[in-house]
N, C-alpha and C positions, 0 to 999 in steps of 0.2 A: 388226737383227731379233732377234738371239739374246741372251737374258738370262742364259744359262748360261755361267759363266766356267770355263774348263778350268784356269785358274791358281789359282782360289780353293779353299782347303781345304774339303771337305765338312763339314757341321756335324752332330755327334752329340749328342743330348740324353740324359743319364744321369739316371734317376729312381729314387731309393732313399732310405729314411728312415735308413739306417745310413751314417754318415760314412766308416767304414772301407771299405765297399764302393765308395762314390763315389771315394775316393782311389785305391783299387786299379785301378778301371776307367779313371780319368782318367790315371794313369801309363802304363797299357797302350796308350791310344789317342791321347794328346796329340800325338805326333810326326806322325801322319798326318792328324789331324782337328782341326777347331775343336770343342772340347768345352764344352758347357753342362751345368749340373747343377741338379737340383731335388730337394728333400728331402720333397716331398709332392705329391699329385695336383693340387691347385689351382694350384700354382706351375708344374707341368709343362704344364698346359693353357695357362696365361698365356704361357709361353715359346713354345710351339708356335704360338700365334695371333699372336705378335709380328711385327714387321717383318722380322726376320732369318730367312731360310728354314732350317728344320730338315730334314735329309736322312734321318735315321734316329733311332729312339728305342730305347734299352735300358731296359726298364721292369720294376721289381720288382712283384710281385703283393701281398705281405703288407705293407701300409702302414696306419697308423691313419687314421680318418675317411673316407678315400676310397682304396679299394684299386686295384690295377693294372687289374683287369678293368673297373671303372667308368671309369677314365681312358681305357682303350682304347675303350669304348663311346662316350664323349663325342667323342673325336677322330675316330672313324670315322663319326659322324653329322654331322660338320661339313664342308661343302664345301671349306673352306680347308685342312683337315688330314687329310682322309680318305685321301689318297694317300701319307702319310708311313709308311714301313715301320716296324713295331713288332716288336721281339724281346723276349719275356718272359725275364727272368733271375730265377730263383726256386728256392727250396728245395722247392717243391711238385712232387714228381717222379712223381706218379701219372699213369697213362695217361689217366684221365678229366679230370684237370686240364689236361694238354697238349691234349687234344681240345677242351675248352671254350675255352681260350685261342686256339687256331687258328681255331675257328668264329667267334670274335668279330672276326676279321680280322687277327690277328697273323701275321707272315710266318715266324716261327721261335720256338723255345722252347729255352732253355738252362737246365739245372738246376745248382744249386749243390751242392757246390763245383765250380767249372768249371776247365777247363784254359785257361791264358792263350793258347796258340797257337791253340786251336780257336775261342776267342772272336774273336781278331784276324782269322782267316780267314773266319769267318762274317760278321763286320761288313764286311770288305772286299768279299766277294762280293755282299752285299745292297746296299752302297753303289754298286758298279759297275752293278748291275741298275737301281737307282733313277736314276742319272745318265743311263744309256742311255734309259730310259723317259721321262725329262724332255725329252731332246733330241727323241725321236720325237714326243712330245706337242706340243712347241712347233712342230716342223716341220709337223705335221698341221693346225696352226691358221693357217698362212700360205700364200698363193697362190704356187706355184712360179715363175710367170712374172713377176709384178709385185713380189713380196717384201713385199706389205702383207697384213694379215689377210684370210682367206677367209670364205666365207659361214658356215661352221661356227662360226668365231670370232665373227662378227657376231651369229649367233643367240644364242650364250651371253651376249655383252656386252649385246645389246638386252634380253634377258630380265632381266638384272641391273639395267640402267639404268632400265627401265620400272618395276620393283618399287620401286627407290629413289625415283623421281620420285613414284609414287603414295603411298608411305609418308611421304615428307618434304614432300609438297605443293609440288613444284617443276615448272618448265616443262621440256619435252622437245621437241627438234626433230629430225625425220628428213628427210634430204635424199637423194632418189633421183636418180641421175645416169646419163645415157646419152650415148654418143658419137654424134653425128649422122652418118647415112649411112655407118656403119662397114663394112657389108657391101660397099658400092661401093668403099670404100678397099681392103679385102682383095682383092676381085675384080680390081682394076686395078693395085695396087702389089705384091700378093703377101702371103702370110701372114707371111713373115719381117719385112717392113716393118710389117705390122700388129702383130706382137708388140712390135716396137721402139716403136711409137706408144703401145701400151697401157702399157708401162713408163713412158714419159715423162709420159703423162697422169696415171698413178697417183702419181708423185712430185710433180707440180705440185699435185694436189689435196691430198696429204699436207702439202706445204710451206705451203699456204695456211691449212689448219686447224692453227694453231700451239699452241693452248692444250693443256696436258697432258691435260685431260679429253676433248678432241675425238677422235673415233674415225672412221676411214675404212677401208672394206673393199671388196674386189672382190666384187660380188654375183653375177657370172656373165657370160660373154661380154664384151660391151663396157659392161656396167653396173657402177656403183659405188654405194655407199651410205654415208652418214655419220650419226653420232649427235652432236648438240650439246646439252649440258646448259645450262640457265639462260641461253639466248640471249634478250636483250630483243626483244620483237616488232618494234620499230621498227628493229632492226639486221639483220633478215632480208634486206632488199634489199641492204644493204651487203655481207654475207657472200656472198650469191648472185652479185652482180656481181664480187666478188673471184675467186670460183671460175670464172665464165665467162671473165674476162679472163686468169686464170692459164693456161688451156688455149689461148686464142687467142694469147697472147704466146709460146707455144712455136713458133708459125709453122711448123707441120708441114703441108707442101703437101698439099692435097686438091682437085685440079682437077675431081673427079667429084662433089663435094658440091653440093647444090642450094641451099646457104645462102651459103657463102663459098668462097674458093679455098684454105682451110686448115681443119684440124680444129677443130670446135666441139663444144660439149656443150649438152644441155638438162637442166633441173632440175625436179623436182617436190618441193615443200617442204611438209611438214605440221608445224604447230606446235601442240603440246598445251599449253595454258595450265594453270596449277597447279590451277584449279578445274574443269577439264574431266575428267569421268569417262568414259573411253573404253577399249575393249578393245585389247590389244596388236596383234592381227591387223588390227583396223580402222585403226590408225595406218598400218601398211604398205600396206594396200589403198588408203587415201586418198592416200598419197604417190605410189603407182603411178598412180592416176587423174590426179593433178595433173601427173605427168611426161608422160602421154599428151596431156593438155590443152596443155602447152607444145610438144610435138612437132606436134600438129595445128594449133597457132597459128603455125607457121612455123619452129620450132626456134631454136637459139642464143639461148635465153631461159629464164626461170624462171616457174613458176606456183606460187602459195602460197595456202593457205587463210586467211592473215592479210591478204591484199590487200583494200583497200577496194572 
């Protein structure tokens, strides 16, 4: 679950058009941090948007072509970089300059010439706050019981995937999943066994959807939801049956089920073809309707809008 490595050095990006300043800050910070450098605003934005996560930026204000204020605005207006803490390091020591920089979203303001020990301490304090914030943010995106993404994470991911699919003219499939007669399971076996069953079902679903782009989340209670990009329409029954069988193959006894003597699931699958213009909320509502159709048709099955 956790993408944050406590063994990995945090990464600090230094942005300054003066080589001497970059060398000085690099020597000061290189023992504790992975240091990256940029001599202009354009390069700084490129590094911040790159694959390697940046944990903190030390940013000079007075630079040619694109000053530090403009760099800060660009980074704070981008979802990918808006949470990277920025410390302005500058010779502009006026109260108005500092106020302007902090209002743009910078977390701190250090004036030149600076004291090395103060810079190190401020960087260390802000890095620690950033790492703690990252951990809390990540934990808040996962379901505490099943350790898979929660509904909040799903909402963010679905919004992103939907926009991508509409922009890139791609297929998008939503699978809504419900454990059959789970209330009867809890009532008769107890909530401790119910929690254990939820964890096992979550892992079975996750292990079945193996592609890196496949996404599964706990939607609430005994409901799960999956996002599958670019699934060929004729493969929908294959994936659906794989999910149904993965849960049945757990062989979790459920003698109070009205379908089988073990835990089963029902699926509602809505497939948005690339040429279908449909609102995001309508996709979810349609998947939900198809799930109830599957439940009303006897459960332990799937219903899809792509069925003939």
